RONU-742629 format. One line per field, with one value per residue (C-alpha): x, y, z; residue number from 1; chain. Coordinates in steps of 0.02 Angstrom, whole numbers, plus 32768, in hexadecimal, padded with zeros to 4 digits. Each point is the difference from the previous one (the first is absolute). Layout:
xx (X|...)
yy (Y|...)
zz (Z|...)
k (NUM|...)
c (A|...)
***
This chain:
xx (4C37|8066|7FED|7FAB|7F7A|7FE0|7FF2|7F82|7F98|8003|7FBF|7F79|7FCF|7FF0|7F95|7F93|7FED|7FD1|7F83|7FB3|7FF5|7FA3|7F89|7FE3|7FD7|7F84|7FB0|7FEE|7FC8|7FA0|7F71|8079|8067|7F62|7FCC|80AC|7FF9|7F54|8039|8098|7F94|7F83|808B|8049|7F54|7FDC|80A8|7FE4|7F4D|803D|8085|7F82|7F82|8084|8036|7F4C|7FDF|80A2|7FCD|7F52|804B|8079|7F72|7F97|8092|8021|7F4D|8010|80A9|7FB5|7F7F|8085|806B|7F71|8037|7FBF|7F9B|805C|7F86|806B|8005|7F5F|801B|7FEB|7F59|7FF9|808F|7FCE|803E|7FDF|7FE6|8077|807B|7F88|7F74|8073|8035|7F4A|7FE1|809C|7FFD|7F72|804E|80A7|7FA8|7F9F|809E|8057|7F6E|7FDF|80B5|8056|8080|8040|8081|7F79|7F99|8093|801B|7F47|8001|808A|7FA6|7F5F|8060|8042|7F57|7FAF|8080|7FDD|7F46|8022|7FD3|8091|7FBC|7FE5|80AC|8053|7FA1|8033|80B5|800D|7FBD|8078|8090|7FE7|800B|808D|801B|8095|7FF1|7F4A|8013|808D|7F9E|7F6C|806D|8046|7F52|7FC2|8091|7FDC|7F47|8022|807C|7F7F|7F83|8072|802B|80B8|8044|7FA7|803B|80B4|7FF6|7FC9|8089|8084|7FC1|800C|80B1|8032|7FA5|8011|7FAA|8011|7F62|8036|80BD|8043|802D|7F4B|7FC6|8091|7FCE|7F4B|8036|8072|7F72|7F90|8083|800A|7F43|8005|8088|808B|8081|8092|7FB2|7FDB|80B0|804B|7FA2|802C|80B8|7FFE|7FAF|8075|8099|7FC2|7FAF|803D|7FE0|7F4F|7F61|7FE9|80B2|7FE9|7F5C|8055|808E|7F84|7FA4|80A2|802C|7F59|7FBA|7F49)
yy (70E7|7FEF|7F74|806D|8037|7F4D|7FCC|808A|7FD5|7F4A|802A|806D|7F6F|7F8E|8080|801C|7F46|7FE5|808E|7FC2|7F50|8043|8064|7F68|7F97|8081|800A|7F44|7FEE|80A0|7FB4|7FA2|809D|8060|7F7E|8005|80BD|7FFC|7F80|806B|809B|7FA4|7FC0|80AF|8049|7F7F|801E|80BC|7FEB|7F87|8079|808F|7F94|7FC5|80B4|8035|7F70|8023|80B4|7FCE|7F80|8080|807B|7F7C|7FC8|80B5|8011|7F66|8039|80A9|7FAD|7F91|8097|805D|802E|7FA8|8070|8043|8010|8089|8067|8008|8006|80A7|801B|7FA5|7F89|7F4A|7F88|7F4E|7FCE|7F6B|7FB0|7F6D|8074|8050|7F55|7FCC|8099|7FE9|7F43|7FF1|808C|7FA6|7F5C|8050|8045|7F58|7FA7|807E|8023|7F5D|800F|80AC|8039|8060|7F61|7FA0|8087|8000|7F43|8014|8090|7F9B|7F82|8085|804F|7F55|7FDB|80A7|7FD8|7F5C|7F9A|7F85|7F8B|8090|8045|7F58|7FE3|80A9|7FEF|7F53|8043|8093|7F8D|7FA2|809D|8015|80AE|7FD5|809B|7FE6|7F43|8010|807C|7F89|7F6C|8065|8037|7F4D|7FBE|8081|7FD4|7F46|801A|8068|7F72|7F73|7FBA|8009|7F7D|804E|80AE|7FC2|7FBB|80A9|805D|7F87|8012|80BE|7FF1|7F92|806E|80B4|8090|80BC|800B|7F79|7FF0|7F5F|805A|8032|7F4B|7FC8|8077|7FC6|7F4A|8021|8055|7F6B|7F8C|806E|7FFD|7F42|7FED|7FD9|8083|7F9C|8001|80B9|8029|7FA6|8076|8099|7FD1|7FE8|80AA|8056|7FB7|801A|80AC|8057|80AF|7FE2|8012|7F43|7FE5|807E|7FB2|7F57|8045|8048|7F5C|7FA2|807F|7FE6|80AD|7FEB)
zz (5E17|80A0|8080|8082|7F85|7FC9|80B7|8024|7F68|8032|80AE|7FB2|7F8F|8097|805B|7F67|7FE7|80B8|7FFB|7F5F|8046|8097|7F92|7F93|8099|803D|7F55|7FF8|80B4|8017|8063|8071|801C|8029|807F|8052|8008|804E|8082|802C|8010|806E|8071|8010|8022|8086|8052|8004|803F|8086|803A|8009|805D|807C|801F|801C|8076|805D|8019|8039|8077|8047|801D|8055|806B|802E|803D|806D|8042|802A|806F|804F|8028|8056|80B2|809A|8072|8098|8092|804D|7F60|7F9C|7F45|7FA8|7FA8|7F59|8029|7FF9|8085|8038|80B6|7FF3|7F89|7FEE|7FC8|7F81|7FC0|7FEC|7F93|7F95|7FEE|7F80|7F9A|7FF7|7FDC|7F72|7FAF|8012|7FAC|7F75|7FD3|802B|7F73|802F|807F|805E|8006|804A|8083|8029|801D|8081|8057|7FFF|8068|8076|801E|8018|8086|8056|7FFC|8058|7F66|8009|7F7B|7F86|8023|7FE4|7F5E|7FB9|8037|7FB1|7F5B|8005|802E|7F5B|7F94|7F83|804A|806E|806E|8030|8008|807F|806A|7FFE|8034|8091|8037|7FEF|8069|8087|7FFD|800E|808D|8060|7FF5|8035|7F55|8027|7F88|7F6B|8032|800C|7F50|7FBC|805E|7FC2|7F4E|800E|8043|7F6D|7F80|803B|7FA6|8002|8068|807A|8015|804A|80A2|801C|7FF4|806D|808C|7FF6|8006|8095|805D|7FDB|804A|809A|8015|7FF7|8083|7F87|8031|7FB9|7F52|800E|803A|7F6B|7F8D|8068|8001|7F44|7FE2|8079|7FAA|7F4E|800A|809E|7FBD|7FC4|8065|7FFF|803E|808C|8037|8001|806A|807C|800B|8022|8084|8054|7FD4|7FDA)
k (1|2|3|4|5|6|7|8|9|10|11|12|13|14|15|16|17|18|19|20|21|22|23|24|25|26|27|28|29|30|31|32|33|34|35|36|37|38|39|40|41|42|43|44|45|46|47|48|49|50|51|52|53|54|55|56|57|58|59|60|61|62|63|64|65|66|67|68|69|70|71|72|73|74|75|76|77|78|79|80|81|82|83|84|85|86|87|88|89|90|91|92|93|94|95|96|97|98|99|100|101|102|103|104|105|106|107|108|109|110|111|112|113|114|115|116|117|118|119|120|121|122|123|124|125|126|127|128|129|130|131|132|133|134|135|136|137|138|139|140|141|142|143|144|145|146|147|148|149|150|151|152|153|154|155|156|157|158|159|160|161|162|163|164|165|166|167|168|169|170|171|172|173|174|175|176|177|178|179|180|181|182|183|184|185|186|187|188|189|190|191|192|193|194|195|196|197|198|199|200|201|202|203|204|205|206|207|208|209|210|211|212|213|214|215|216|217|218|219|220|221|222|223|224|225|226|227|228|229|230|231|232|233|234|235|236|237|238)
c (A|A|A|A|A|A|A|A|A|A|A|A|A|A|A|A|A|A|A|A|A|A|A|A|A|A|A|A|A|A|A|A|A|A|A|A|A|A|A|A|A|A|A|A|A|A|A|A|A|A|A|A|A|A|A|A|A|A|A|A|A|A|A|A|A|A|A|A|A|A|A|A|A|A|A|A|A|A|A|A|A|A|A|A|A|A|A|A|A|A|A|A|A|A|A|A|A|A|A|A|A|A|A|A|A|A|A|A|A|A|A|A|A|A|A|A|A|A|A|A|A|A|A|A|A|A|A|A|A|A|A|A|A|A|A|A|A|A|A|A|A|A|A|A|A|A|A|A|A|A|A|A|A|A|A|A|A|A|A|A|A|A|A|A|A|A|A|A|A|A|A|A|A|A|A|A|A|A|A|A|A|A|A|A|A|A|A|A|A|A|A|A|A|A|A|A|A|A|A|A|A|A|A|A|A|A|A|A|A|A|A|A|A|A|A|A|A|A|A|A|A|A|A|A|A|A|A|A|A|A|A|A|A|A|A|A|A|A)
***
């Protein structure tokens, strides 16, 4: 018998021995093996059921958010051009916000762990602001700002900063703008927050602080929209 054949047989013996050892263990521990199998199957079943349930809830949340968004996108009535028959309109943006706000709030509450729920929380803040409900808008924006969804959280922080600046809470607004500049997101690039901060400084009679930001944007991103706006501001073109 040559060496290769002996080596092959030896490997086969090892495999057979390992297999037999496993079968012996199962035979001796049949009840334990059965329990382990059941546990594994239960875990798999729960994982599959959880994935299906999450998918179903995500679809339901998306549908509900779509309904709220449809109301929010309804056109505002134009007194000079009556709407065609069957076309819904709202007399004012505030009236439209009042109709859409509870729908967004409902989606945010019922589907708080879904992307649609996160989006709805942000839009609940926007519509509250349009309704003139400053406290409601701030509360929703603060909740959205704490989400792990970076895109929505950044949008909420920007909206919150704008809201605070409009109501005289300048120092708090500045903190949010600076945080957005230091932690940019796809939804809110650093340049967007820089422009908002510069405009806040202008509104509070701090032109030197505003011009520092404009000069930085002009030098850093001259070809971008932010850089061009900064250049116009520095040139005195409002």
